PDB file of N, CA, C, O and CB in Angstrom:
ATOM      1  N   MET A   1     -16.433  -6.080   9.509  1.00  0.00           N
ATOM      2  CA  MET A   1     -15.458  -6.325   8.429  1.00  0.00           C
ATOM      3  C   MET A   1     -15.505  -5.588   6.932  1.00  0.00           C
ATOM      4  O   MET A   1     -16.402  -5.833   6.126  1.00  0.00           O
ATOM      5  CB  MET A   1     -15.557  -7.743   8.214  1.00  0.00           C
ATOM      6  N   ASP A   2     -14.407  -4.644   6.667  1.00  0.00           N
ATOM      7  CA  ASP A   2     -14.627  -4.703   5.517  1.00  0.00           C
ATOM      8  C   ASP A   2     -14.532  -5.281   4.316  1.00  0.00           C
ATOM      9  O   ASP A   2     -13.486  -5.898   4.115  1.00  0.00           O
ATOM     10  CB  ASP A   2     -14.457  -4.205   5.437  1.00  0.00           C
ATOM     11  N   ILE A   3     -15.439  -5.253   3.340  1.00  0.00           N
ATOM     12  CA  ILE A   3     -15.244  -6.305   2.775  1.00  0.00           C
ATOM     13  C   ILE A   3     -14.504  -6.291   1.468  1.00  0.00           C
ATOM     14  O   ILE A   3     -14.407  -7.352   0.852  1.00  0.00           O
ATOM     15  CB  ILE A   3     -16.340  -6.815   2.706  1.00  0.00           C
ATOM     16  N   LEU A   4     -13.996  -5.240   1.004  1.00  0.00           N
ATOM     17  CA  LEU A   4     -12.584  -5.590   0.153  1.00  0.00           C
ATOM     18  C   LEU A   4     -11.636  -5.432   1.206  1.00  0.00           C
ATOM     19  O   LEU A   4     -10.509  -5.392   0.713  1.00  0.00           O
ATOM     20  CB  LEU A   4     -12.158  -4.538  -1.223  1.00  0.00           C
ATOM     21  N   LEU A   5     -11.616  -5.332   2.356  1.00  0.00           N
ATOM     22  CA  LEU A   5     -10.039  -5.842   2.861  1.00  0.00           C
ATOM     23  C   LEU A   5     -10.250  -7.465   2.736  1.00  0.00           C
ATOM     24  O   LEU A   5      -9.445  -8.211   2.178  1.00  0.00           O
ATOM     25  CB  LEU A   5      -9.544  -5.306   4.770  1.00  0.00           C
ATOM     26  N   GLU A   6     -11.568  -7.909   3.403  1.00  0.00           N
ATOM     27  CA  GLU A   6     -12.077  -9.208   3.392  1.00  0.00           C
ATOM     28  C   GLU A   6     -11.585  -9.724   2.524  1.00  0.00           C
ATOM     29  O   GLU A   6     -10.620 -10.277   3.050  1.00  0.00           O
ATOM     30  CB  GLU A   6     -13.285  -9.405   3.330  1.00  0.00           C
ATOM     31  N   GLU A   7     -11.555 -10.093   0.833  1.00  0.00           N
ATOM     32  CA  GLU A   7     -11.359 -10.173  -0.064  1.00  0.00           C
ATOM     33  C   GLU A   7      -9.683  -9.995  -0.953  1.00  0.00           C
ATOM     34  O   GLU A   7      -9.120 -10.792  -1.704  1.00  0.00           O
ATOM     35  CB  GLU A   7     -12.289  -9.540  -0.192  1.00  0.00           C
ATOM     36  N   VAL A   8      -9.273  -8.680  -0.497  1.00  0.00           N
ATOM     37  CA  VAL A   8      -8.015  -9.015  -0.510  1.00  0.00           C
ATOM     38  C   VAL A   8      -7.055  -9.827   0.466  1.00  0.00           C
ATOM     39  O   VAL A   8      -5.990 -10.104  -0.087  1.00  0.00           O
ATOM     40  CB  VAL A   8      -7.623  -8.043  -0.637  1.00  0.00           C
ATOM     41  N   ARG A   9      -7.132 -10.157   1.424  1.00  0.00           N
ATOM     42  CA  ARG A   9      -7.253 -11.152   2.464  1.00  0.00           C
ATOM     43  C   ARG A   9      -7.411 -12.779   1.745  1.00  0.00           C
ATOM     44  O   ARG A   9      -6.572 -13.649   1.508  1.00  0.00           O
ATOM     45  CB  ARG A   9      -8.639 -10.690   3.420  1.00  0.00           C
ATOM     46  N   ARG A  10      -8.545 -12.724   1.590  1.00  0.00           N
ATOM     47  CA  ARG A  10      -8.736 -14.321   0.818  1.00  0.00           C
ATOM     48  C   ARG A  10      -7.945 -14.202  -0.398  1.00  0.00           C
ATOM     49  O   ARG A  10      -7.266 -15.227  -0.464  1.00  0.00           O
ATOM     50  CB  ARG A  10     -10.458 -14.801   0.313  1.00  0.00           C
ATOM     51  N   ALA A  11      -7.671 -13.337  -1.533  1.00  0.00           N
ATOM     52  CA  ALA A  11      -6.846 -13.520  -2.484  1.00  0.00           C
ATOM     53  C   ALA A  11      -5.585 -13.555  -2.400  1.00  0.00           C
ATOM     54  O   ALA A  11      -4.968 -14.101  -3.314  1.00  0.00           O
ATOM     55  CB  ALA A  11      -7.032 -12.865  -3.187  1.00  0.00           C
ATOM     56  N   PHE A  12      -4.953 -13.049  -1.411  1.00  0.00           N
ATOM     57  CA  PHE A  12      -3.761 -12.870  -1.108  1.00  0.00           C
ATOM     58  C   PHE A  12      -3.112 -13.872   0.150  1.00  0.00           C
ATOM     59  O   PHE A  12      -1.937 -14.234   0.211  1.00  0.00           O
ATOM     60  CB  PHE A  12      -3.743 -11.466  -0.853  1.00  0.00           C
ATOM     61  N   GLY A  13      -4.247 -14.229   1.170  1.00  0.00           N
ATOM     62  CA  GLY A  13      -3.566 -14.713   2.405  1.00  0.00           C
ATOM     63  C   GLY A  13      -2.940 -13.575   3.113  1.00  0.00           C
ATOM     64  O   GLY A  13      -3.134 -12.364   3.009  1.00  0.00           O
ATOM     65  N   ASN A  14      -1.940 -14.441   4.048  1.00  0.00           N
ATOM     66  CA  ASN A  14      -1.241 -13.591   4.749  1.00  0.00           C
ATOM     67  C   ASN A  14       0.289 -13.526   4.422  1.00  0.00           C
ATOM     68  O   ASN A  14       1.162 -14.182   4.990  1.00  0.00           O
ATOM     69  CB  ASN A  14      -1.484 -13.901   6.054  1.00  0.00           C
ATOM     70  N   THR A  15       0.426 -12.813   3.625  1.00  0.00           N
ATOM     71  CA  THR A  15       1.639 -12.226   2.814  1.00  0.00           C
ATOM     72  C   THR A  15       1.648 -11.038   2.818  1.00  0.00           C
ATOM     73  O   THR A  15       0.702 -10.303   3.101  1.00  0.00           O
ATOM     74  CB  THR A  15       1.761 -12.527   1.514  1.00  0.00           C
ATOM     75  N   ALA A  16       3.142 -10.618   2.381  1.00  0.00           N
ATOM     76  CA  ALA A  16       3.990  -9.068   2.225  1.00  0.00           C
ATOM     77  C   ALA A  16       2.579  -8.453   1.023  1.00  0.00           C
ATOM     78  O   ALA A  16       2.100  -7.339   1.230  1.00  0.00           O
ATOM     79  CB  ALA A  16       6.265  -9.242   1.208  1.00  0.00           C
ATOM     80  N   GLU A  17       2.196  -9.095   0.147  1.00  0.00           N
ATOM     81  CA  GLU A  17       1.417  -8.704  -1.075  1.00  0.00           C
ATOM     82  C   GLU A  17       0.338  -8.205  -0.148  1.00  0.00           C
ATOM     83  O   GLU A  17       0.227  -6.991   0.025  1.00  0.00           O
ATOM     84  CB  GLU A  17       0.991  -9.942  -2.288  1.00  0.00           C
ATOM     85  N   SER A  18      -0.528  -9.124   0.510  1.00  0.00           N
ATOM     86  CA  SER A  18      -1.978  -9.022   1.370  1.00  0.00           C
ATOM     87  C   SER A  18      -1.368  -7.415   2.109  1.00  0.00           C
ATOM     88  O   SER A  18      -1.692  -6.403   1.488  1.00  0.00           O
ATOM     89  CB  SER A  18      -2.370 -10.764   2.853  1.00  0.00           C
ATOM     90  N   LYS A  19      -0.664  -7.266   3.171  1.00  0.00           N
ATOM     91  CA  LYS A  19       0.050  -6.143   4.057  1.00  0.00           C
ATOM     92  C   LYS A  19       0.075  -4.885   2.701  1.00  0.00           C
ATOM     93  O   LYS A  19      -0.680  -3.930   2.887  1.00  0.00           O
ATOM     94  CB  LYS A  19       1.981  -6.763   4.786  1.00  0.00           C
ATOM     95  N   LEU A  20       0.618  -4.883   1.848  1.00  0.00           N
ATOM     96  CA  LEU A  20       0.879  -4.210   0.857  1.00  0.00           C
ATOM     97  C   LEU A  20      -0.700  -3.294   0.229  1.00  0.00           C
ATOM     98  O   LEU A  20      -0.928  -2.103   0.013  1.00  0.00           O
ATOM     99  CB  LEU A  20       1.598  -5.331  -0.125  1.00  0.00           C
ATOM    100  N   ALA A  21      -1.606  -4.661   0.092  1.00  0.00           N
ATOM    101  CA  ALA A  21      -2.598  -3.869  -0.496  1.00  0.00           C
ATOM    102  C   ALA A  21      -3.699  -3.259   0.235  1.00  0.00           C
ATOM    103  O   ALA A  21      -4.510  -2.538  -0.348  1.00  0.00           O
ATOM    104  CB  ALA A  21      -3.111  -4.547  -1.382  1.00  0.00           C
ATOM    105  N   GLU A  22      -3.794  -3.584   1.847  1.00  0.00           N
ATOM    106  CA  GLU A  22      -3.802  -2.912   2.768  1.00  0.00           C
ATOM    107  C   GLU A  22      -3.711  -2.012   3.068  1.00  0.00           C
ATOM    108  O   GLU A  22      -4.613  -1.232   3.374  1.00  0.00           O
ATOM    109  CB  GLU A  22      -3.489  -3.068   3.168  1.00  0.00           C
ATOM    110  N   CYS A  23      -2.559  -1.844   3.073  1.00  0.00           N
ATOM    111  CA  CYS A  23      -1.907  -0.370   3.558  1.00  0.00           C
ATOM    112  C   CYS A  23      -2.237   0.818   2.256  1.00  0.00           C
ATOM    113  O   CYS A  23      -1.995   2.023   2.324  1.00  0.00           O
ATOM    114  CB  CYS A  23       0.096  -0.576   3.804  1.00  0.00           C
ATOM    115  N   LEU A  24      -2.800   0.144   1.189  1.00  0.00           N
ATOM    116  CA  LEU A  24      -2.621   0.747   0.198  1.00  0.00           C
ATOM    117  C   LEU A  24      -4.203   1.422   0.378  1.00  0.00           C
ATOM    118  O   LEU A  24      -4.609   2.472   0.877  1.00  0.00           O
ATOM    119  CB  LEU A  24      -2.117  -0.169  -1.090  1.00  0.00           C
ATOM    120  N   ILE A  25      -4.745   0.480  -0.166  1.00  0.00           N
ATOM    121  CA  ILE A  25      -6.455   0.799   0.433  1.00  0.00           C
ATOM    122  C   ILE A  25      -6.298   1.768   1.799  1.00  0.00           C
ATOM    123  O   ILE A  25      -6.366   2.955   1.482  1.00  0.00           O
ATOM    124  CB  ILE A  25      -7.428  -0.961   1.029  1.00  0.00           C
ATOM    125  N   GLN A  26      -6.196   1.655   2.561  1.00  0.00           N
ATOM    126  CA  GLN A  26      -6.528   2.262   4.350  1.00  0.00           C
ATOM    127  C   GLN A  26      -5.344   3.879   4.072  1.00  0.00           C
ATOM    128  O   GLN A  26      -5.443   4.771   4.914  1.00  0.00           O
ATOM    129  CB  GLN A  26      -5.572   0.552   6.248  1.00  0.00           C
ATOM    130  N   ALA A  27      -4.592   4.019   3.187  1.00  0.00           N
ATOM    131  CA  ALA A  27      -3.811   4.899   2.756  1.00  0.00           C
ATOM    132  C   ALA A  27      -4.508   6.031   1.688  1.00  0.00           C
ATOM    133  O   ALA A  27      -4.299   7.244   1.675  1.00  0.00           O
ATOM    134  CB  ALA A  27      -2.727   4.126   2.217  1.00  0.00           C
ATOM    135  N   TYR A  28      -5.484   5.170   0.716  1.00  0.00           N
ATOM    136  CA  TYR A  28      -5.891   5.753  -0.088  1.00  0.00           C
ATOM    137  C   TYR A  28      -7.580   6.716   0.217  1.00  0.00           C
ATOM    138  O   TYR A  28      -8.174   7.735  -0.137  1.00  0.00           O
ATOM    139  CB  TYR A  28      -5.763   4.701  -1.054  1.00  0.00           C
ATOM    140  N   ARG A  29      -7.729   5.431   1.173  1.00  0.00           N
ATOM    141  CA  ARG A  29      -9.118   5.912   2.262  1.00  0.00           C
ATOM    142  C   ARG A  29      -9.011   7.399   2.889  1.00  0.00           C
ATOM    143  O   ARG A  29     -10.011   8.104   3.027  1.00  0.00           O
ATOM    144  CB  ARG A  29      -9.197   4.806   3.776  1.00  0.00           C
ATOM    145  N   GLU A  30      -7.924   7.746   3.197  1.00  0.00           N
ATOM    146  CA  GLU A  30      -7.545   8.712   4.337  1.00  0.00           C
ATOM    147  C   GLU A  30      -7.220   9.658   3.724  1.00  0.00           C
ATOM    148  O   GLU A  30      -7.640  10.804   3.887  1.00  0.00           O
ATOM    149  CB  GLU A  30      -6.533   8.398   5.289  1.00  0.00           C
ATOM    150  N   GLY A  31      -6.361   9.252   2.875  1.00  0.00           N
ATOM    151  CA  GLY A  31      -5.629  10.730   2.011  1.00  0.00           C
ATOM    152  C   GLY A  31      -5.740  10.693   0.680  1.00  0.00           C
ATOM    153  O   GLY A  31      -4.895  11.315   0.037  1.00  0.00           O
ATOM    154  N   GLY A  32      -6.961   9.849  -0.143  1.00  0.00           N
ATOM    155  CA  GLY A  32      -6.777  10.057  -1.548  1.00  0.00           C
ATOM    156  C   GLY A  32      -5.326   9.580  -2.236  1.00  0.00           C
ATOM    157  O   GLY A  32      -4.449   9.013  -1.585  1.00  0.00           O
ATOM    158  N   PRO A  33      -5.207   9.936  -3.796  1.00  0.00           N
ATOM    159  CA  PRO A  33      -3.928   8.986  -4.220  1.00  0.00           C
ATOM    160  C   PRO A  33      -3.005   9.785  -3.629  1.00  0.00           C
ATOM    161  O   PRO A  33      -2.042   9.201  -3.130  1.00  0.00           O
ATOM    162  CB  PRO A  33      -3.570   8.682  -5.886  1.00  0.00           C
ATOM    163  N   ARG A  34      -3.052  11.112  -3.544  1.00  0.00           N
ATOM    164  CA  ARG A  34      -1.458  11.387  -2.369  1.00  0.00           C
ATOM    165  C   ARG A  34      -1.137  10.251  -1.110  1.00  0.00           C
ATOM    166  O   ARG A  34      -0.023   9.822  -0.808  1.00  0.00           O
ATOM    167  CB  ARG A  34      -1.706  13.108  -1.276  1.00  0.00           C
ATOM    168  N   GLY A  35      -2.334   9.929  -0.527  1.00  0.00           N
ATOM    169  CA  GLY A  35      -2.016   9.184   0.665  1.00  0.00           C
ATOM    170  C   GLY A  35      -1.731   8.135  -0.047  1.00  0.00           C
ATOM    171  O   GLY A  35      -0.710   7.718   0.500  1.00  0.00           O
ATOM    172  N   ALA A  36      -2.026   7.269  -1.121  1.00  0.00           N
ATOM    173  CA  ALA A  36      -1.433   5.392  -1.709  1.00  0.00           C
ATOM    174  C   ALA A  36      -0.138   5.765  -1.793  1.00  0.00           C
ATOM    175  O   ALA A  36       0.763   5.084  -1.304  1.00  0.00           O
ATOM    176  CB  ALA A  36      -2.015   4.539  -3.543  1.00  0.00           C
ATOM    177  N   ARG A  37       0.143   7.354  -2.688  1.00  0.00           N
ATOM    178  CA  ARG A  37       1.090   7.182  -3.032  1.00  0.00           C
ATOM    179  C   ARG A  37       2.655   7.731  -2.642  1.00  0.00           C
ATOM    180  O   ARG A  37       3.734   7.881  -3.216  1.00  0.00           O
ATOM    181  CB  ARG A  37       0.711   7.317  -3.899  1.00  0.00           C
ATOM    182  N   ARG A  38       1.864   8.003  -0.810  1.00  0.00           N
ATOM    183  CA  ARG A  38       3.003   7.990  -0.034  1.00  0.00           C
ATOM    184  C   ARG A  38       3.108   6.423   1.174  1.00  0.00           C
ATOM    185  O   ARG A  38       3.954   6.060   1.991  1.00  0.00           O
ATOM    186  CB  ARG A  38       2.894   9.583   0.791  1.00  0.00           C
ATOM    187  N   ALA A  39       2.313   6.085   0.899  1.00  0.00           N
ATOM    188  CA  ALA A  39       2.375   4.807   1.066  1.00  0.00           C
ATOM    189  C   ALA A  39       3.236   4.036   0.444  1.00  0.00           C
ATOM    190  O   ALA A  39       4.058   3.260   0.931  1.00  0.00           O
ATOM    191  CB  ALA A  39       1.406   4.391   0.884  1.00  0.00           C
ATOM    192  N   LEU A  40       2.977   4.325  -0.836  1.00  0.00           N
ATOM    193  CA  LEU A  40       3.310   2.959  -1.869  1.00  0.00           C
ATOM    194  C   LEU A  40       5.284   3.573  -1.656  1.00  0.00           C
ATOM    195  O   LEU A  40       6.223   2.792  -1.504  1.00  0.00           O
ATOM    196  CB  LEU A  40       2.231   3.080  -4.262  1.00  0.00           C
ATOM    197  N   LEU A  41       5.375   4.796  -1.702  1.00  0.00           N
ATOM    198  CA  LEU A  41       7.185   5.494  -1.509  1.00  0.00           C
ATOM    199  C   LEU A  41       7.904   4.860  -0.301  1.00  0.00           C
ATOM    200  O   LEU A  41       9.031   4.364  -0.294  1.00  0.00           O
ATOM    201  CB  LEU A  41       7.262   7.426  -1.092  1.00  0.00           C
ATOM    202  N   GLU A  42       7.096   4.965   0.642  1.00  0.00           N
ATOM    203  CA  GLU A  42       7.608   4.846   1.950  1.00  0.00           C
ATOM    204  C   GLU A  42       7.973   3.122   1.789  1.00  0.00           C
ATOM    205  O   GLU A  42       9.059   2.782   2.259  1.00  0.00           O
ATOM    206  CB  GLU A  42       6.376   5.383   3.268  1.00  0.00           C
ATOM    207  N   TYR A  43       7.119   2.052   1.155  1.00  0.00           N
ATOM    208  CA  TYR A  43       6.775   0.748   1.236  1.00  0.00           C
ATOM    209  C   TYR A  43       8.152   0.547  -0.237  1.00  0.00           C
ATOM    210  O   TYR A  43       8.412  -0.655  -0.295  1.00  0.00           O
ATOM    211  CB  TYR A  43       4.707   0.347   0.994  1.00  0.00           C
ATOM    212  N   LEU A  44       8.612   0.983  -0.826  1.00  0.00           N
ATOM    213  CA  LEU A  44       9.664   1.123  -1.466  1.00  0.00           C
ATOM    214  C   LEU A  44      11.323   0.920  -1.104  1.00  0.00           C
ATOM    215  O   LEU A  44      12.202   0.124  -1.432  1.00  0.00           O
ATOM    216  CB  LEU A  44       9.410   2.151  -1.765  1.00  0.00           C
ATOM    217  N   LYS A  45      11.182   2.468   0.018  1.00  0.00           N
ATOM    218  CA  LYS A  45      12.098   3.065   0.605  1.00  0.00           C
ATOM    219  C   LYS A  45      12.327   1.709   1.253  1.00  0.00           C
ATOM    220  O   LYS A  45      13.518   1.456   1.073  1.00  0.00           O
ATOM    221  CB  LYS A  45      11.805   4.405   1.391  1.00  0.00           C
ATOM    222  N   ALA A  46      11.704   0.645   1.971  1.00  0.00           N
ATOM    223  CA  ALA A  46      11.742   0.022   3.076  1.00  0.00           C
ATOM    224  C   ALA A  46      12.570  -1.210   2.300  1.00  0.00           C
ATOM    225  O   ALA A  46      13.345  -1.978   2.870  1.00  0.00           O
ATOM    226  CB  ALA A  46      10.239  -0.215   3.850  1.00  0.00           C
ATOM    227  N   LEU A  47      12.270  -1.229   1.013  1.00  0.00           N
ATOM    228  CA  LEU A  47      12.872  -2.426   0.116  1.00  0.00           C
ATOM    229  C   LEU A  47      14.476  -2.103  -0.723  1.00  0.00           C
ATOM    230  O   LEU A  47      15.134  -2.697  -1.578  1.00  0.00           O
ATOM    231  CB  LEU A  47      11.591  -2.736  -1.172  1.00  0.00           C
ATOM    232  N   GLY A  48      14.676  -0.492   0.279  1.00  0.00           N
ATOM    233  CA  GLY A  48      16.011  -0.039  -0.671  1.00  0.00           C
ATOM    234  C   GLY A  48      16.013   0.494  -2.320  1.00  0.00           C
ATOM    235  O   GLY A  48      16.956   0.771  -3.061  1.00  0.00           O
ATOM    236  N   VAL A  49      15.049   0.503  -2.466  1.00  0.00           N
ATOM    237  CA  VAL A  49      14.661   1.571  -3.528  1.00  0.00           C
ATOM    238  C   VAL A  49      15.083   2.817  -3.728  1.00  0.00           C
ATOM    239  O   VAL A  49      14.323   3.567  -3.116  1.00  0.00           O
ATOM    240  CB  VAL A  49      13.565   1.811  -3.479  1.00  0.00           C
ATOM    241  N   ASP A  50      15.711   3.265  -4.145  1.00  0.00           N
ATOM    242  CA  ASP A  50      16.223   5.268  -4.349  1.00  0.00           C
ATOM    243  C   ASP A  50      14.685   5.518  -4.944  1.00  0.00           C
ATOM    244  O   ASP A  50      14.184   4.935  -5.906  1.00  0.00           O
ATOM    245  CB  ASP A  50      18.009   5.909  -6.013  1.00  0.00           C
ATOM    246  N   VAL A  51      14.105   6.491  -4.151  1.00  0.00           N
ATOM    247  CA  VAL A  51      13.256   7.290  -4.568  1.00  0.00           C
ATOM    248  C   VAL A  51      13.278   8.760  -4.355  1.00  0.00           C
ATOM    249  O   VAL A  51      12.612   9.657  -4.872  1.00  0.00           O
ATOM    250  CB  VAL A  51      12.305   6.849  -4.182  1.00  0.00           C
ATOM    251  N   GLU A  52      13.922   8.768  -3.741  1.00  0.00           N
ATOM    252  CA  GLU A  52      14.060  10.199  -3.740  1.00  0.00           C
ATOM    253  C   GLU A  52      14.195  11.021  -4.952  1.00  0.00           C
ATOM    254  O   GLU A  52      13.756  12.167  -5.044  1.00  0.00           O
ATOM    255  CB  GLU A  52      15.079  10.470  -3.037  1.00  0.00           C
ATOM    256  N   ASP A  53      14.788  10.418  -5.832  1.00  0.00           N
ATOM    257  CA  ASP A  53      15.457  11.662  -7.042  1.00  0.00           C
ATOM    258  C   ASP A  53      14.476  11.429  -7.883  1.00  0.00           C
ATOM    259  O   ASP A  53      14.777  11.836  -9.005  1.00  0.00           O
ATOM    260  CB  ASP A  53      17.141  11.476  -7.894  1.00  0.00           C
ATOM    261  N   ARG A  54      13.122  10.807  -7.814  1.00  0.00           N
ATOM    262  CA  ARG A  54      11.922  10.609  -8.647  1.00  0.00           C
ATOM    263  C   ARG A  54      10.946  12.207  -8.919  1.00  0.00           C
ATOM    264  O   ARG A  54       9.964  12.247  -8.178  1.00  0.00           O
ATOM    265  CB  ARG A  54      10.961   9.348  -7.742  1.00  0.00           C
ATOM    266  N   GLU A  55      11.048  13.053  -9.546  1.00  0.00           N
ATOM    267  CA  GLU A  55      10.136  14.197  -9.826  1.00  0.00           C
ATOM    268  C   GLU A  55       8.817  13.979  -9.380  1.00  0.00           C
ATOM    269  O   GLU A  55       8.302  14.690  -8.517  1.00  0.00           O
ATOM    270  CB  GLU A  55      10.069  14.512 -11.222  1.00  0.00           C
ATOM    271  N   ASP A  56       7.998  12.630 -10.154  1.00  0.00           N
ATOM    272  CA  ASP A  56       6.879  12.465 -10.320  1.00  0.00           C
ATOM    273  C   ASP A  56       6.249  11.600  -8.843  1.00  0.00           C
ATOM    274  O   ASP A  56       5.058  11.298  -8.766  1.00  0.00           O
ATOM    275  CB  ASP A  56       6.811  11.814 -11.717  1.00  0.00           C
TER     276      ASP A  56
END
């Protein structure tokens, strides 16, 4: 078990915030900052936030 993910689960429990944090950690590990950015953009899109017109 990864200690960082274990601490996230302990701090947030079984919540949407926990799932987002875990997703961001995994995405960062796999793709660095760009991977985390992609994961965050997907999360925001799922919430209905219009992120298509962003330049950065």
